Every structure is written in C-alpha cells, then in structure tokens.
VEXDREN-2710 file (C-alpha; in Angstrom, 1 decimal):
% VEXDREN-2710
k/r/px/py/pz
1/MET/4.5/-18.2/5.9
2/GLY/4.3/-21.8/7.0
3/LYS/0.9/-23.6/7.3
4/ASN/-1.1/-20.4/7.3
5/SER/-2.3/-18.9/4.1
6/GLN/-1.5/-15.4/2.9
7/GLU/-5.2/-14.5/3.7
8/ASP/-4.8/-15.8/7.2
9/PHE/-1.8/-13.5/7.8
10/PHE/-3.9/-10.6/6.3
11/LYS/-6.6/-11.3/8.9
12/ILE/-4.0/-11.4/11.7
13/SER/-2.6/-8.1/10.5
14/ASN/-6.1/-6.5/10.6
15/ILE/-6.4/-7.8/14.2
16/LEU/-3.0/-6.7/15.4
17/GLN/-3.7/-3.0/14.7
18/VAL/-7.3/-1.8/14.6
19/PRO/-8.2/-0.1/12.4
20/SER/-5.9/-1.0/9.6
21/TYR/-5.9/-2.3/6.0
22/ILE/-3.4/-4.2/3.9
23/SER/-1.7/-1.8/1.5
24/LEU/1.6/-0.8/-0.1
25/MET/3.7/-3.5/-1.7
26/THR/1.8/-6.3/0.0
27/ALA/-1.4/-5.3/-1.7
28/LEU/0.3/-4.5/-5.0
29/SER/1.8/-8.0/-4.9
30/TYR/-1.6/-9.5/-4.1
31/TYR/-3.1/-7.8/-7.1
32/GLU/-0.1/-8.8/-9.3
33/ILE/0.9/-5.2/-10.1
34/THR/4.5/-5.5/-8.9
35/THR/7.3/-7.9/-9.7
36/GLN/8.5/-7.5/-6.1
37/VAL/7.2/-10.3/-3.8
38/GLN/8.0/-9.7/-0.2
39/ARG/8.3/-13.0/1.6
40/GLU/7.2/-13.1/5.2
41/VAL/6.4/-9.4/5.3
42/ILE/2.8/-8.0/5.6
43/GLU/2.4/-4.2/5.1
44/SER/-0.6/-2.2/6.3
45/VAL/-1.6/1.3/6.9
46/CYS/-3.3/2.5/10.0
47/VAL/-4.3/5.7/11.8
48/LYS/-2.9/5.0/15.3
49/ARG/0.9/4.4/15.3
50/THR/3.7/3.1/13.2
51/LEU/4.5/-0.4/14.5
52/LYS/6.5/-3.5/13.6
53/LYS/5.6/-6.9/15.1
54/THR/7.0/-10.4/14.3
55/ILE/4.9/-13.5/14.6
56/GLU/5.8/-16.9/13.3
57/ASN/8.8/-15.5/11.4
58/THR/6.4/-13.0/9.6
59/GLU/7.0/-9.3/10.0
60/PHE/3.9/-7.1/10.2
61/ASN/4.7/-3.5/9.4
62/PHE/2.1/-0.8/10.1
63/TYR/2.6/2.7/8.7
64/LYS/0.6/5.5/10.2
65/ILE/-1.2/7.8/7.8
66/ASN/-3.3/10.9/8.4
67/ARG/-6.9/9.9/9.3
68/THR/-8.2/12.0/6.3
69/LEU/-6.2/9.7/4.0
70/TYR/-7.7/6.5/5.5
71/PHE/-10.1/5.5/2.7
72/ASP/-10.6/3.5/-0.5
73/PHE/-10.3/0.0/0.9
74/LEU/-12.7/-3.0/0.9
75/LYS/-13.4/-6.1/2.9
76/LYS/-12.4/-9.1/0.9
77/ASP/-13.3/-12.5/2.5
78/ASP/-12.4/-11.7/6.2
79/PHE/-9.8/-9.0/5.8
80/PHE/-9.5/-5.3/4.8
81/ILE/-7.3/-4.4/1.8
82/ALA/-6.7/-1.2/-0.2
83/SER/-7.9/-0.9/-3.8
84/LYS/-4.9/-1.4/-6.1
85/GLU/-4.8/2.3/-6.9
86/LYS/-5.0/3.3/-3.2
87/ALA/-2.2/0.8/-2.4
88/PHE/0.0/2.5/-5.0
89/VAL/-0.8/6.0/-3.8
90/ASP/-0.2/5.0/-0.2
91/ALA/3.2/3.8/-1.2
92/VAL/4.0/7.0/-3.1
93/TYR/2.8/9.0/-0.1
94/ILE/5.0/7.3/2.5
95/TYR/7.9/7.2/0.1
96/SER/7.5/11.0/-0.6
97/PHE/8.3/11.7/3.1
98/GLY/11.3/9.4/3.1
99/LYS/9.8/6.8/5.3
100/TYR/9.4/4.0/2.8
101/SER/11.6/2.2/0.2
102/PHE/9.7/1.8/-3.1
103/ASP/10.9/0.5/-6.4
104/PHE/8.8/2.3/-9.0
105/ASP/10.4/0.2/-11.8
106/SER/8.7/-2.9/-10.3
107/ILE/5.2/-1.5/-10.9
108/ASP/3.1/-2.5/-14.0
109/ILE/1.4/0.9/-14.3
110/SER/-0.9/-0.5/-17.1
111/LYS/-2.8/-2.5/-14.5
112/LEU/-3.8/0.7/-12.6
113/ASP/-6.7/3.0/-13.4
114/MET/-5.2/6.4/-13.9
115/LYS/-8.5/8.2/-13.6
116/LYS/-9.0/6.6/-10.1
117/ILE/-5.4/7.6/-9.1
118/LYS/-6.1/11.2/-10.1
119/LYS/-9.2/11.2/-7.9
120/ILE/-7.4/9.6/-5.0
121/ILE/-4.3/11.8/-5.2
122/ASN/-6.4/15.0/-4.8
123/ASN/-6.7/14.3/-1.1
124/PHE/-2.9/14.0/-0.6
125/PRO/-0.2/16.6/0.2
126/GLU/1.5/18.6/-2.5
127/ARG/4.8/16.7/-1.9
128/THR/3.0/13.4/-2.7
129/LYS/1.5/14.9/-5.9
130/GLN/4.9/16.1/-7.0
131/THR/6.5/12.7/-6.4
132/LEU/3.8/11.1/-8.4
133/LYS/4.1/13.6/-11.3
134/LYS/7.9/13.0/-11.4
135/TYR/7.3/9.3/-11.6
136/ALA/4.7/9.7/-14.3
137/ARG/7.1/11.8/-16.4
138/SER/10.0/9.4/-16.1
139/ASN/7.8/6.4/-16.9
140/LYS/5.6/8.0/-19.5
141/ALA/2.5/7.0/-17.5
142/GLY/0.6/9.9/-18.8
143/ALA/-0.6/13.0/-17.1
144/ILE/-1.5/12.5/-13.4
END
C-alpha cells in the first residue's frame, strides 16, 4: 500500500462511496480474526451500488447490501468500520448469494461474540441464516 497507511486507505474507501463502511475480510483481518490477509484490497459494504475502483495499485471493492442491513458499524479514528461480528455476518450474507468468495476455515470463531452474531443475523434473509447454521455445525461453533 505504499507510503499510505492502512487507515489512510480506509478513509479513502469511505470517501469513494458514501455511505460505506469497511467490512468483510478487510475488517476481519484488521481485527485479527482471519489468517487471510488481503494485500492491496480494501472491501466495504454500501447501499448504493456494487463498485470496483483501483487507486495507487490498491483495489477498492464495494458490495451493495440492502439498506435494512446497513448497521452495526462505528467510527474509529477517521473511518467507518463494521464491528467484527457484523463484518463476519456481512461476509456470510454476500457469500450465501454466491457473490463473494469466503474461506470459513480462515476464521478464528473464538474471537467472535456468538450472542452478538445471533442478534445481528435475525435481520438477515433465511438463506444467510441457513448458511451460517451450516457453517456452525461443520465447525462446532455452537448453536447460532
């Protein structure tokens, strides 16, 4: 990412697509919940349109989600980022519709609050809930 910090690129991402927040594997990597570190890729969710932009060899990927699912993020320093649980659920959501590649094995589920995930997932479609239940069974993550 050159001379700019990761946080600088997060701020740029928030500006490129308004409103948006950092999520998915980018946020999970930031919170050290995944072993997958995506170099020169910043992933965000937004409510307007799915979009890809490349600036200074960094790819900014924006995934459109339903406005009713646009919640549970915070402002940290000068950028918006999903909570770690919301970043995980966002990834499951987009994956459940075949629009995202997601390596469940790379996730350290012990670093996530299962009660918070249960609360968040209630707002999501049945397909996403079923994908998450299937993941929980296969990874012995407990009842979700």
